[in-house]
A tleap script that builds the chain and sets N, CA, C and O, in Angstrom:
source leaprc.protein.ff14SB
mol = sequence {
  NMET THR ASP SER THR PRO ARG PRO LEU GLY
  SER PHE ALA PRO GLN PHE LEU ALA LEU PHE
  VAL ALA ALA ALA ARG LYS PRO VAL GLU ILE
  GLU PHE ASN ASP ALA ARG LYS ALA HIE ARG
  LEU ARG PHE ARG LEU ASN GLN PHE ARG ARG
  THR LEU TYR SER ASN SER HIE PRO MET ARG
  ASN LEU ALA ALA SER VAL GLN LEU THR ILE
  THR PRO THR GLY ASN LEU TYR ALA ALA PRO
  ALA ASP SER ALA PHE LEU GLU VAL LEU ASP
  LYS ALA LEU GLN ASP SER GLY LEU ASP LEU
  ASN ASP ILE ASP ILE ASP GLN GLN PRO ALA
  GLN ILE SER PRO THR ALA ASP ALA THR ALA
  VAL LEU GLN ASP PHE PHE THR SER PRO SER
  ASN ASP LYS PRO LYS PRO LYS THR ASN SER
  GLU CGLU
}
set mol.1.N position { 159.391 104.722 7.877 }
set mol.1.CA position { 158.367 103.737 8.170 }
set mol.1.C position { 157.176 103.992 7.247 }
set mol.1.O position { 156.619 105.090 7.248 }
set mol.2.N position { 156.789 103.005 6.474 }
set mol.2.CA position { 155.650 103.175 5.576 }
set mol.2.C position { 154.356 102.906 6.325 }
set mol.2.O position { 154.371 102.427 7.459 }
set mol.3.N position { 153.232 103.219 5.682 }
set mol.3.CA position { 151.932 103.009 6.323 }
set mol.3.C position { 151.646 101.542 6.589 }
set mol.3.O position { 150.879 101.221 7.497 }
set mol.4.N position { 152.249 100.640 5.812 }
set mol.4.CA position { 152.001 99.218 6.019 }
set mol.4.C position { 152.889 98.628 7.125 }
set mol.4.O position { 152.652 97.510 7.581 }
set mol.5.N position { 153.904 99.377 7.550 }
set mol.5.CA position { 154.787 98.897 8.612 }
set mol.5.C position { 154.122 99.112 9.965 }
set mol.5.O position { 153.778 100.242 10.312 }
set mol.6.N position { 153.938 98.039 10.733 }
set mol.6.CA position { 153.318 98.211 12.053 }
set mol.6.C position { 154.190 99.084 12.955 }
set mol.6.O position { 155.416 98.974 12.953 }
set mol.7.N position { 153.550 99.929 13.705 }
set mol.7.CA position { 154.234 100.789 14.653 }
set mol.7.C position { 154.270 100.102 16.012 }
set mol.7.O position { 153.490 99.186 16.273 }
set mol.8.N position { 155.179 100.547 16.879 }
set mol.8.CA position { 155.194 99.989 18.236 }
set mol.8.C position { 153.904 100.361 18.964 }
set mol.8.O position { 153.353 101.440 18.745 }
set mol.9.N position { 153.429 99.479 19.819 }
set mol.9.CA position { 152.202 99.759 20.577 }
set mol.9.C position { 152.319 101.044 21.385 }
set mol.9.O position { 151.326 101.744 21.584 }
set mol.10.N position { 153.513 101.357 21.847 }
set mol.10.CA position { 153.724 102.550 22.651 }
set mol.10.C position { 153.543 103.852 21.887 }
set mol.10.O position { 153.494 104.921 22.495 }
set mol.11.N position { 153.442 103.779 20.551 }
set mol.11.CA position { 153.271 104.999 19.773 }
set mol.11.C position { 151.796 105.406 19.651 }
set mol.11.O position { 151.467 106.363 18.950 }
set mol.12.N position { 150.926 104.682 20.329 }
set mol.12.CA position { 149.488 104.989 20.299 }
set mol.12.C position { 149.019 105.353 21.703 }
set mol.12.O position { 149.542 104.857 22.700 }
set mol.13.N position { 148.036 106.218 21.754 }
set mol.13.CA position { 147.455 106.624 23.038 }
set mol.13.C position { 146.716 105.443 23.671 }
set mol.13.O position { 146.059 104.691 22.952 }
set mol.14.N position { 146.801 105.257 24.980 }
set mol.14.CA position { 146.080 104.161 25.634 }
set mol.14.C position { 144.566 104.291 25.486 }
set mol.14.O position { 143.842 103.307 25.635 }
set mol.15.N position { 144.095 105.478 25.199 }
set mol.15.CA position { 142.660 105.687 24.986 }
set mol.15.C position { 142.148 104.940 23.757 }
set mol.15.O position { 140.955 104.652 23.663 }
set mol.16.N position { 143.042 104.621 22.810 }
set mol.16.CA position { 142.617 103.869 21.629 }
set mol.16.C position { 142.058 102.512 22.036 }
set mol.16.O position { 140.992 102.104 21.576 }
set mol.17.N position { 142.795 101.815 22.909 }
set mol.17.CA position { 142.324 100.507 23.363 }
set mol.17.C position { 141.039 100.659 24.176 }
set mol.17.O position { 140.123 99.846 24.055 }
set mol.18.N position { 140.975 101.701 25.005 }
set mol.18.CA position { 139.763 101.951 25.791 }
set mol.18.C position { 138.568 102.198 24.882 }
set mol.18.O position { 137.461 101.756 25.189 }
set mol.19.N position { 138.773 102.893 23.771 }
set mol.19.CA position { 137.681 103.133 22.823 }
set mol.19.C position { 137.188 101.812 22.231 }
set mol.19.O position { 135.981 101.592 22.133 }
set mol.20.N position { 138.108 100.936 21.838 }
set mol.20.CA position { 137.701 99.644 21.276 }
set mol.20.C position { 136.938 98.806 22.306 }
set mol.20.O position { 135.960 98.142 21.964 }
set mol.21.N position { 137.384 98.836 23.561 }
set mol.21.CA position { 136.697 98.078 24.610 }
set mol.21.C position { 135.277 98.603 24.788 }
set mol.21.O position { 134.329 97.822 24.857 }
set mol.22.N position { 135.128 99.922 24.863 }
set mol.22.CA position { 133.804 100.521 25.044 }
set mol.22.C position { 132.912 100.283 23.828 }
set mol.22.O position { 131.741 99.934 23.979 }
set mol.23.N position { 133.456 100.468 22.626 }
set mol.23.CA position { 132.661 100.343 21.405 }
set mol.23.C position { 132.297 98.895 21.095 }
set mol.23.O position { 131.339 98.654 20.360 }
set mol.24.N position { 133.029 97.929 21.632 }
set mol.24.CA position { 132.672 96.521 21.440 }
set mol.24.C position { 131.398 96.191 22.206 }
set mol.24.O position { 130.692 95.242 21.861 }
set mol.25.N position { 131.101 96.965 23.238 }
set mol.25.CA position { 129.913 96.725 24.066 }
set mol.25.C position { 128.706 97.531 23.607 }
set mol.25.O position { 127.589 97.016 23.564 }
set mol.26.N position { 128.937 98.816 23.260 }
set mol.26.CA position { 127.836 99.658 22.790 }
set mol.26.C position { 128.406 100.782 21.936 }
set mol.26.O position { 129.567 101.158 22.098 }
set mol.27.N position { 127.601 101.319 21.033 }
set mol.27.CA position { 128.080 102.353 20.118 }
set mol.27.C position { 128.596 103.598 20.850 }
set mol.27.O position { 128.052 104.018 21.871 }
set mol.28.N position { 129.658 104.166 20.292 }
set mol.28.CA position { 130.264 105.389 20.811 }
set mol.28.C position { 130.406 106.359 19.642 }
set mol.28.O position { 130.920 105.988 18.587 }
set mol.29.N position { 129.957 107.591 19.826 }
set mol.29.CA position { 130.128 108.605 18.788 }
set mol.29.C position { 131.063 109.685 19.307 }
set mol.29.O position { 130.847 110.250 20.380 }
set mol.30.N position { 132.100 109.962 18.535 }
set mol.30.CA position { 133.061 111.001 18.882 }
set mol.30.C position { 132.743 112.211 18.014 }
set mol.30.O position { 132.833 112.147 16.788 }
set mol.31.N position { 132.378 113.297 18.649 }
set mol.31.CA position { 131.936 114.480 17.916 }
set mol.31.C position { 133.127 115.310 17.458 }
set mol.31.O position { 133.895 115.835 18.265 }
set mol.32.N position { 133.254 115.412 16.152 }
set mol.32.CA position { 134.248 116.275 15.530 }
set mol.32.C position { 133.560 117.399 14.760 }
set mol.32.O position { 134.010 118.545 14.774 }
set mol.33.N position { 132.457 117.049 14.085 }
set mol.33.CA position { 131.805 117.948 13.128 }
set mol.33.C position { 132.807 118.390 12.060 }
set mol.33.O position { 132.716 119.488 11.510 }
set mol.34.N position { 133.751 117.512 11.789 }
set mol.34.CA position { 134.807 117.769 10.804 }
set mol.34.C position { 135.225 116.414 10.230 }
set mol.34.O position { 135.925 115.647 10.892 }
set mol.35.N position { 134.800 116.123 9.012 }
set mol.35.CA position { 135.059 114.821 8.404 }
set mol.35.C position { 136.551 114.538 8.269 }
set mol.35.O position { 136.966 113.388 8.408 }
set mol.36.N position { 137.372 115.560 8.002 }
set mol.36.CA position { 138.813 115.330 7.844 }
set mol.36.C position { 139.432 114.822 9.145 }
set mol.36.O position { 140.248 113.900 9.125 }
set mol.37.N position { 139.051 115.416 10.271 }
set mol.37.CA position { 139.582 114.965 11.561 }
set mol.37.C position { 139.074 113.562 11.892 }
set mol.37.O position { 139.818 112.734 12.418 }
set mol.38.N position { 137.816 113.305 11.585 }
set mol.38.CA position { 137.241 111.982 11.839 }
set mol.38.C position { 137.944 110.921 10.996 }
set mol.38.O position { 138.222 109.825 11.483 }
set mol.39.N position { 138.229 111.240 9.743 }
set mol.39.CA position { 138.948 110.301 8.875 }
set mol.39.C position { 140.358 110.055 9.398 }
set mol.39.O position { 140.845 108.925 9.352 }
set mol.40.N position { 141.012 111.090 9.890 }
set mol.40.CA position { 142.378 110.936 10.412 }
set mol.40.C position { 142.380 110.019 11.642 }
set mol.40.O position { 143.241 109.150 11.775 }
set mol.41.N position { 141.405 110.223 12.540 }
set mol.41.CA position { 141.340 109.355 13.713 }
set mol.41.C position { 141.026 107.926 13.310 }
set mol.41.O position { 141.611 106.990 13.856 }
set mol.42.N position { 140.113 107.739 12.365 }
set mol.42.CA position { 139.801 106.383 11.912 }
set mol.42.C position { 141.048 105.717 11.327 }
set mol.42.O position { 141.290 104.532 11.557 }
set mol.43.N position { 141.836 106.480 10.572 }
set mol.43.CA position { 143.081 105.959 10.011 }
set mol.43.C position { 144.020 105.503 11.122 }
set mol.43.O position { 144.582 104.411 11.045 }
set mol.44.N position { 144.197 106.327 12.157 }
set mol.44.CA position { 145.074 105.979 13.281 }
set mol.44.C position { 144.549 104.765 14.047 }
set mol.44.O position { 145.326 103.906 14.463 }
set mol.45.N position { 143.232 104.696 14.231 }
set mol.45.CA position { 142.643 103.547 14.926 }
set mol.45.C position { 142.865 102.262 14.132 }
set mol.45.O position { 143.111 101.206 14.716 }
set mol.46.N position { 142.781 102.345 12.816 }
set mol.46.CA position { 143.042 101.168 11.991 }
set mol.46.C position { 144.517 100.781 12.031 }
set mol.46.O position { 144.845 99.595 12.001 }
set mol.47.N position { 145.416 101.773 12.098 }
set mol.47.CA position { 146.842 101.465 12.285 }
set mol.47.C position { 147.047 100.738 13.610 }
set mol.47.O position { 147.778 99.751 13.687 }
set mol.48.N position { 146.387 101.243 14.647 }
set mol.48.CA position { 146.485 100.623 15.969 }
set mol.48.C position { 145.973 99.191 15.924 }
set mol.48.O position { 146.582 98.294 16.507 }
set mol.49.N position { 144.858 98.975 15.235 }
set mol.49.CA position { 144.288 97.630 15.114 }
set mol.49.C position { 145.281 96.687 14.436 }
set mol.49.O position { 145.467 95.555 14.883 }
set mol.50.N position { 145.925 97.155 13.348 }
set mol.50.CA position { 146.931 96.327 12.659 }
set mol.50.C position { 148.111 96.014 13.584 }
set mol.50.O position { 148.653 94.909 13.559 }
set mol.51.N position { 148.500 97.001 14.401 }
set mol.51.CA position { 149.607 96.795 15.330 }
set mol.51.C position { 149.233 95.754 16.384 }
set mol.51.O position { 150.073 94.939 16.765 }
set mol.52.N position { 147.997 95.768 16.857 }
set mol.52.CA position { 147.547 94.746 17.804 }
set mol.52.C position { 147.708 93.365 17.183 }
set mol.52.O position { 148.178 92.440 17.845 }
set mol.53.N position { 147.322 93.217 15.913 }
set mol.53.CA position { 147.440 91.926 15.224 }
set mol.53.C position { 148.894 91.511 15.043 }
set mol.53.O position { 149.253 90.361 15.295 }
set mol.54.N position { 149.721 92.442 14.610 }
set mol.54.CA position { 151.119 92.074 14.348 }
set mol.54.C position { 151.857 91.712 15.630 }
set mol.54.O position { 152.851 90.987 15.586 }
set mol.55.N position { 151.383 92.210 16.776 }
set mol.55.CA position { 152.000 91.886 18.067 }
set mol.55.C position { 151.257 90.761 18.791 }
set mol.55.O position { 151.570 90.460 19.943 }
set mol.56.N position { 150.292 90.146 18.140 }
set mol.56.CA position { 149.472 89.082 18.745 }
set mol.56.C position { 148.937 89.505 20.106 }
set mol.56.O position { 148.945 88.727 21.060 }
set mol.57.N position { 148.478 90.730 20.183 }
set mol.57.CA position { 147.946 91.279 21.431 }
set mol.57.C position { 146.659 90.545 21.797 }
set mol.57.O position { 145.862 90.247 20.907 }
set mol.58.N position { 146.427 90.243 23.077 }
set mol.58.CA position { 145.219 89.507 23.466 }
set mol.58.C position { 143.911 90.249 23.170 }
set mol.58.O position { 142.853 89.620 23.143 }
set mol.59.N position { 143.952 91.552 22.950 }
set mol.59.CA position { 142.729 92.315 22.668 }
set mol.59.C position { 142.510 92.513 21.165 }
set mol.59.O position { 141.621 93.267 20.772 }
set mol.60.N position { 143.304 91.851 20.323 }
set mol.60.CA position { 143.195 92.078 18.874 }
set mol.60.C position { 141.841 91.677 18.310 }
set mol.60.O position { 141.322 92.347 17.416 }
set mol.61.N position { 141.259 90.592 18.819 }
set mol.61.CA position { 139.956 90.164 18.304 }
set mol.61.C position { 138.851 91.117 18.742 }
set mol.61.O position { 137.894 91.347 18.002 }
set mol.62.N position { 138.980 91.664 19.934 }
set mol.62.CA position { 138.000 92.640 20.391 }
set mol.62.C position { 138.049 93.869 19.487 }
set mol.62.O position { 137.006 94.384 19.083 }
set mol.63.N position { 139.252 94.337 19.169 }
set mol.63.CA position { 139.397 95.497 18.283 }
set mol.63.C position { 138.832 95.198 16.898 }
set mol.63.O position { 138.260 96.078 16.255 }
set mol.64.N position { 138.991 93.970 16.441 }
set mol.64.CA position { 138.466 93.597 15.129 }
set mol.64.C position { 136.946 93.573 15.112 }
set mol.64.O position { 136.339 93.682 14.047 }
set mol.65.N position { 136.327 93.434 16.266 }
set mol.65.CA position { 134.866 93.352 16.318 }
set mol.65.C position { 134.188 94.714 16.275 }
set mol.65.O position { 132.960 94.793 16.308 }
set mol.66.N position { 134.969 95.783 16.201 }
set mol.66.CA position { 134.413 97.137 16.201 }
set mol.66.C position { 134.440 97.716 14.786 }
set mol.66.O position { 135.459 97.661 14.097 }
set mol.67.N position { 133.319 98.264 14.373 }
set mol.67.CA position { 133.200 98.911 13.065 }
set mol.67.C position { 133.359 100.415 13.254 }
set mol.67.O position { 132.742 100.998 14.145 }
set mol.68.N position { 134.179 101.041 12.424 }
set mol.68.CA position { 134.417 102.473 12.487 }
set mol.68.C position { 133.833 103.135 11.246 }
set mol.68.O position { 134.202 102.778 10.127 }
set mol.69.N position { 132.933 104.088 11.425 }
set mol.69.CA position { 132.332 104.791 10.295 }
set mol.69.C position { 132.323 106.295 10.560 }
set mol.69.O position { 132.380 106.747 11.703 }
set mol.70.N position { 132.250 107.042 9.480 }
set mol.70.CA position { 132.161 108.498 9.562 }
set mol.70.C position { 130.705 108.866 9.276 }
set mol.70.O position { 130.136 108.442 8.270 }
set mol.71.N position { 130.109 109.661 10.171 }
set mol.71.CA position { 128.712 110.074 10.003 }
set mol.71.C position { 128.634 111.215 8.986 }
set mol.71.O position { 129.647 111.853 8.698 }
set mol.72.N position { 127.450 111.476 8.444 }
set mol.72.CA position { 127.294 112.598 7.507 }
set mol.72.C position { 127.640 113.954 8.133 }
set mol.72.O position { 127.954 114.906 7.419 }
set mol.73.N position { 127.582 114.039 9.466 }
set mol.73.CA position { 127.915 115.298 10.139 }
set mol.73.C position { 129.402 115.417 10.454 }
set mol.73.O position { 129.826 116.408 11.051 }
set mol.74.N position { 130.203 114.422 10.062 }
set mol.74.CA position { 131.643 114.490 10.267 }
set mol.74.C position { 132.112 113.975 11.614 }
set mol.74.O position { 133.179 114.365 12.090 }
set mol.75.N position { 131.327 113.101 12.237 }
set mol.75.CA position { 131.715 112.497 13.505 }
set mol.75.C position { 132.194 111.071 13.261 }
set mol.75.O position { 131.864 110.469 12.239 }
set mol.76.N position { 132.965 110.535 14.189 }
set mol.76.CA position { 133.405 109.145 14.107 }
set mol.76.C position { 132.471 108.301 14.954 }
set mol.76.O position { 132.250 108.592 16.129 }
set mol.77.N position { 131.924 107.256 14.353 }
set mol.77.CA position { 130.986 106.358 15.027 }
set mol.77.C position { 131.661 105.002 15.137 }
set mol.77.O position { 131.978 104.379 14.124 }
set mol.78.N position { 131.881 104.542 16.363 }
set mol.78.CA position { 132.490 103.233 16.626 }
set mol.78.C position { 131.441 102.364 17.303 }
set mol.78.O position { 130.840 102.768 18.299 }
set mol.79.N position { 131.222 101.173 16.763 }
set mol.79.CA position { 130.148 100.322 17.278 }
set mol.79.C position { 130.476 98.857 17.031 }
set mol.79.O position { 131.295 98.528 16.172 }
set mol.80.N position { 129.822 97.971 17.800 }
set mol.80.CA position { 129.983 96.543 17.509 }
set mol.80.C position { 129.633 96.279 16.042 }
set mol.80.O position { 128.733 96.913 15.491 }
set mol.81.N position { 130.335 95.356 15.423 }
set mol.81.CA position { 130.164 95.100 13.991 }
set mol.81.C position { 128.717 94.834 13.603 }
set mol.81.O position { 128.294 95.228 12.516 }
set mol.82.N position { 127.960 94.187 14.450 }
set mol.82.CA position { 126.575 93.853 14.129 }
set mol.82.C position { 125.588 94.725 14.893 }
set mol.82.O position { 124.483 94.282 15.205 }
set mol.83.N position { 125.974 95.954 15.196 }
set mol.83.CA position { 125.142 96.809 16.047 }
set mol.83.C position { 123.773 97.097 15.445 }
set mol.83.O position { 122.823 97.355 16.185 }
set mol.84.N position { 123.649 97.059 14.128 }
set mol.84.CA position { 122.355 97.310 13.503 }
set mol.84.C position { 121.337 96.226 13.870 }
set mol.84.O position { 120.130 96.443 13.768 }
set mol.85.N position { 121.828 95.066 14.295 }
set mol.85.CA position { 120.949 93.944 14.603 }
set mol.85.C position { 120.816 93.653 16.096 }
set mol.85.O position { 119.999 92.820 16.490 }
set mol.86.N position { 121.605 94.324 16.929 }
set mol.86.CA position { 121.667 93.969 18.342 }
set mol.86.C position { 120.335 94.076 19.063 }
set mol.86.O position { 119.998 93.203 19.862 }
set mol.87.N position { 119.576 95.121 18.800 }
set mol.87.CA position { 118.304 95.292 19.499 }
set mol.87.C position { 117.351 94.130 19.180 }
set mol.87.O position { 116.699 93.588 20.073 }
set mol.88.N position { 117.282 93.766 17.925 }
set mol.88.CA position { 116.407 92.661 17.508 }
set mol.88.C position { 116.917 91.335 18.067 }
set mol.88.O position { 116.129 90.503 18.517 }
set mol.89.N position { 118.249 91.137 18.038 }
set mol.89.CA position { 118.818 89.902 18.568 }
set mol.89.C position { 118.602 89.786 20.071 }
set mol.89.O position { 118.261 88.714 20.572 }
set mol.90.N position { 118.801 90.897 20.797 }
set mol.90.CA position { 118.588 90.875 22.245 }
set mol.90.C position { 117.150 90.489 22.578 }
set mol.90.O position { 116.912 89.703 23.496 }
set mol.91.N position { 116.185 91.044 21.828 }
set mol.91.CA position { 114.778 90.721 22.072 }
set mol.91.C position { 114.513 89.242 21.783 }
set mol.91.O position { 113.811 88.575 22.544 }
set mol.92.N position { 115.068 88.738 20.696 }
set mol.92.CA position { 114.871 87.324 20.353 }
set mol.92.C position { 115.470 86.411 21.415 }
set mol.92.O position { 114.859 85.408 21.783 }
set mol.93.N position { 116.656 86.746 21.911 }
set mol.93.CA position { 117.270 85.936 22.962 }
set mol.93.C position { 116.446 85.991 24.245 }
set mol.93.O position { 116.262 84.977 24.917 }
set mol.94.N position { 115.957 87.175 24.575 }
set mol.94.CA position { 115.133 87.324 25.772 }
set mol.94.C position { 113.850 86.507 25.640 }
set mol.94.O position { 113.441 85.833 26.585 }
set mol.95.N position { 113.213 86.567 24.460 }
set mol.95.CA position { 111.988 85.802 24.225 }
set mol.95.C position { 112.235 84.299 24.297 }
set mol.95.O position { 111.346 83.541 24.685 }
set mol.96.N position { 113.432 83.868 23.927 }
set mol.96.CA position { 113.742 82.435 23.959 }
set mol.96.C position { 114.184 81.960 25.334 }
set mol.96.O position { 114.344 80.760 25.559 }
set mol.97.N position { 114.383 82.900 26.257 }
set mol.97.CA position { 114.788 82.533 27.606 }
set mol.97.C position { 116.291 82.421 27.785 }
set mol.97.O position { 116.755 82.017 28.851 }
set mol.98.N position { 117.057 82.769 26.766 }
set mol.98.CA position { 118.512 82.705 26.871 }
set mol.98.C position { 119.062 84.016 27.401 }
set mol.98.O position { 118.519 85.090 27.139 }
set mol.99.N position { 120.145 83.909 28.148 }
set mol.99.CA position { 120.847 85.086 28.641 }
set mol.99.C position { 122.284 84.987 28.159 }
set mol.99.O position { 122.879 83.910 28.213 }
set mol.100.N position { 122.850 86.087 27.689 }
set mol.100.CA position { 124.220 86.055 27.187 }
set mol.100.C position { 125.209 85.563 28.226 }
set mol.100.O position { 126.225 84.965 27.874 }
set mol.101.N position { 124.932 85.803 29.497 }
set mol.101.CA position { 125.833 85.346 30.556 }
set mol.101.C position { 125.825 83.829 30.711 }
set mol.101.O position { 126.742 83.262 31.306 }
set mol.102.N position { 124.792 83.166 30.179 }
set mol.102.CA position { 124.693 81.708 30.267 }
set mol.102.C position { 125.451 81.008 29.144 }
set mol.102.O position { 125.578 79.784 29.153 }
set mol.103.N position { 125.950 81.764 28.190 }
set mol.103.CA position { 126.580 81.173 27.009 }
set mol.103.C position { 128.092 81.272 27.121 }
set mol.103.O position { 128.644 82.353 27.323 }
set mol.104.N position { 128.755 80.125 26.985 }
set mol.104.CA position { 130.207 80.079 26.968 }
set mol.104.C position { 130.634 79.924 25.516 }
set mol.104.O position { 130.412 78.879 24.905 }
set mol.105.N position { 131.240 80.952 24.974 }
set mol.105.CA position { 131.579 80.956 23.551 }
set mol.105.C position { 132.616 79.896 23.203 }
set mol.105.O position { 132.762 79.542 22.033 }
set mol.106.N position { 133.343 79.379 24.204 }
set mol.106.CA position { 134.358 78.362 23.958 }
set mol.106.C position { 133.804 76.939 23.968 }
set mol.106.O position { 134.545 75.989 23.717 }
set mol.107.N position { 132.503 76.778 24.257 }
set mol.107.CA position { 131.919 75.436 24.260 }
set mol.107.C position { 131.904 74.861 22.854 }
set mol.107.O position { 131.774 75.588 21.870 }
set mol.108.N position { 132.037 73.563 22.779 }
set mol.108.CA position { 131.941 72.874 21.508 }
set mol.108.C position { 130.465 72.709 21.143 }
set mol.108.O position { 129.627 72.607 22.039 }
set mol.109.N position { 130.125 72.680 19.858 }
set mol.109.CA position { 128.721 72.548 19.465 }
set mol.109.C position { 128.013 71.351 20.085 }
set mol.109.O position { 126.830 71.454 20.409 }
set mol.110.N position { 128.682 70.231 20.262 }
set mol.110.CA position { 128.038 69.044 20.831 }
set mol.110.C position { 127.606 69.288 22.273 }
set mol.110.O position { 126.671 68.648 22.754 }
set mol.111.N position { 128.274 70.206 22.965 }
set mol.111.CA position { 127.932 70.480 24.348 }
set mol.111.C position { 126.683 71.353 24.483 }
set mol.111.O position { 126.013 71.313 25.515 }
set mol.112.N position { 126.365 72.133 23.461 }
set mol.112.CA position { 125.234 73.047 23.566 }
set mol.112.C position { 124.105 72.717 22.586 }
set mol.112.O position { 123.025 73.303 22.663 }
set mol.113.N position { 124.349 71.802 21.685 }
set mol.113.CA position { 123.362 71.486 20.665 }
set mol.113.C position { 122.368 70.454 21.165 }
set mol.113.O position { 122.761 69.459 21.775 }
set mol.114.N position { 121.054 70.684 20.909 }
set mol.114.CA position { 120.075 69.667 21.275 }
set mol.114.C position { 120.181 68.428 20.385 }
set mol.114.O position { 119.598 67.391 20.702 }
set mol.115.N position { 120.908 68.521 19.287 }
set mol.115.CA position { 121.100 67.388 18.382 }
set mol.115.C position { 122.554 66.937 18.446 }
set mol.115.O position { 123.237 66.867 17.424 }
set mol.116.N position { 123.016 66.636 19.636 }
set mol.116.CA position { 124.417 66.280 19.857 }
set mol.116.C position { 124.818 65.070 19.022 }
set mol.116.O position { 125.949 65.004 18.541 }
set mol.117.N position { 123.907 64.109 18.842 }
set mol.117.CA position { 124.236 62.922 18.061 }
set mol.117.C position { 124.562 63.288 16.620 }
set mol.117.O position { 125.504 62.748 16.040 }
set mol.118.N position { 123.785 64.210 16.034 }
set mol.118.CA position { 124.045 64.641 14.661 }
set mol.118.C position { 125.395 65.339 14.580 }
set mol.118.O position { 126.134 65.160 13.612 }
set mol.119.N position { 125.710 66.123 15.583 }
set mol.119.CA position { 126.999 66.814 15.595 }
set mol.119.C position { 128.132 65.803 15.649 }
set mol.119.O position { 129.131 65.955 14.946 }
set mol.120.N position { 127.990 64.783 16.467 }
set mol.120.CA position { 129.021 63.756 16.576 }
set mol.120.C position { 129.188 63.021 15.253 }
set mol.120.O position { 130.311 62.711 14.853 }
set mol.121.N position { 128.087 62.742 14.575 }
set mol.121.CA position { 128.149 62.061 13.280 }
set mol.121.C position { 128.897 62.927 12.268 }
set mol.121.O position { 129.756 62.437 11.535 }
set mol.122.N position { 128.560 64.225 12.233 }
set mol.122.CA position { 129.239 65.121 11.296 }
set mol.122.C position { 130.718 65.250 11.632 }
set mol.122.O position { 131.566 65.238 10.740 }
set mol.123.N position { 131.025 65.373 12.916 }
set mol.123.CA position { 132.421 65.491 13.315 }
set mol.123.C position { 133.183 64.228 12.928 }
set mol.123.O position { 134.311 64.304 12.441 }
set mol.124.N position { 132.568 63.074 13.143 }
set mol.124.CA position { 133.190 61.817 12.777 }
set mol.124.C position { 133.404 61.741 11.267 }
set mol.124.O position { 134.428 61.239 10.803 }
set mol.125.N position { 132.432 62.242 10.504 }
set mol.125.CA position { 132.532 62.228 9.048 }
set mol.125.C position { 133.753 63.015 8.579 }
set mol.125.O position { 134.473 62.583 7.679 }
set mol.126.N position { 133.976 64.177 9.200 }
set mol.126.CA position { 135.071 65.034 8.750 }
set mol.126.C position { 136.428 64.647 9.321 }
set mol.126.O position { 137.453 65.107 8.816 }
set mol.127.N position { 136.464 63.820 10.352 }
set mol.127.CA position { 137.746 63.480 10.957 }
set mol.127.C position { 138.216 62.062 10.668 }
set mol.127.O position { 139.405 61.776 10.811 }
set mol.128.N position { 137.321 61.168 10.265 }
set mol.128.CA position { 137.755 59.791 10.008 }
set mol.128.C position { 137.972 59.567 8.516 }
set mol.128.O position { 137.255 60.132 7.690 }
set mol.129.N position { 138.966 58.738 8.166 }
set mol.129.CA position { 139.207 58.448 6.745 }
set mol.129.C position { 138.092 57.567 6.190 }
set mol.129.O position { 137.574 56.682 6.871 }
set mol.130.N position { 137.743 57.833 4.953 }
set mol.130.CA position { 136.691 57.038 4.323 }
set mol.130.C position { 136.895 57.041 2.817 }
set mol.130.O position { 137.393 58.008 2.240 }
set mol.131.N position { 136.503 55.948 2.198 }
set mol.131.CA position { 136.599 55.877 0.741 }
set mol.131.C position { 135.436 56.591 0.081 }
set mol.131.O position { 135.500 56.885 -1.113 }
set mol.132.N position { 134.371 56.880 0.825 }
set mol.132.CA position { 133.183 57.509 0.247 }
set mol.132.C position { 133.344 59.018 0.066 }
set mol.132.O position { 132.601 59.627 -0.703 }
set mol.133.N position { 134.289 59.618 0.754 }
set mol.133.CA position { 134.462 61.067 0.670 }
set mol.133.C position { 135.122 61.434 -0.647 }
set mol.133.O position { 135.991 60.707 -1.130 }
set mol.134.N position { 134.715 62.564 -1.238 }
set mol.134.CA position { 135.404 63.010 -2.455 }
set mol.134.C position { 136.835 63.430 -2.115 }
set mol.134.O position { 137.093 64.080 -1.102 }
set mol.135.N position { 137.739 63.041 -2.985 }
set mol.135.CA position { 139.144 63.378 -2.772 }
set mol.135.C position { 139.517 64.545 -3.681 }
set mol.135.O position { 139.016 64.648 -4.801 }
set mol.136.N position { 140.400 65.426 -3.200 }
set mol.136.CA position { 140.821 66.539 -4.046 }
set mol.136.C position { 141.556 66.023 -5.280 }
set mol.136.O position { 142.301 65.045 -5.213 }
set mol.137.N position { 141.336 66.695 -6.402 }
set mol.137.CA position { 142.009 66.306 -7.636 }
set mol.137.C position { 143.452 66.771 -7.602 }
set mol.137.O position { 143.778 67.835 -7.076 }
set mol.138.N position { 144.303 65.939 -8.181 }
set mol.138.CA position { 145.695 66.333 -8.310 }
set mol.138.C position { 145.883 66.900 -9.712 }
set mol.138.O position { 145.003 66.772 -10.563 }
set mol.139.N position { 147.022 67.522 -9.947 }
set mol.139.CA position { 147.284 68.112 -11.258 }
set mol.139.C position { 147.268 67.050 -12.371 }
set mol.139.O position { 146.876 67.353 -13.498 }
set mol.140.N position { 147.679 65.837 -12.078 }
set mol.140.CA position { 147.715 64.789 -13.099 }
set mol.140.C position { 146.323 64.287 -13.437 }
set mol.140.O position { 146.138 63.712 -14.510 }
set mol.141.N position { 145.331 64.477 -12.568 }
set mol.141.CA position { 143.970 63.989 -12.828 }
set mol.141.C position { 143.125 64.997 -13.603 }
set mol.141.O position { 142.059 64.641 -14.106 }
set mol.142.N position { 143.574 66.240 -13.707 }
set mol.142.CA position { 142.752 67.276 -14.368 }
set mol.142.C position { 142.842 67.234 -15.842 }
set mol.142.O position { 142.208 68.041 -16.522 }
savepdb mol mol.pdb
quit
């Protein structure tokens, strides 16, 4: 089995998925004080992530949202991909009166946008046929 060949999900510790779930919510640092061990774990976690994708696992997107880095002290740091901005974003959302629990990520833009009419116009533009839209060039036109 080569490194690019996905392994069975059962060949990974269940703690791997638990780490991704925890790190998607807030940063987690695993203390190794040994960069080689931290790199090896990061390699295995990335293998696990690829296996989640190849098996269309329902948690694959959550695992993709976690960034894995090695600290200068040789520890593995797992955190939400945008963790450097979370504190500032949380404050901005709080100042605006929005709460993350009030937001449904599956809503369509027209349902949450104060400019729903503009959204409908744009959606109509991209979905209806029109002679005004630029058409892709074919090989014979180039």
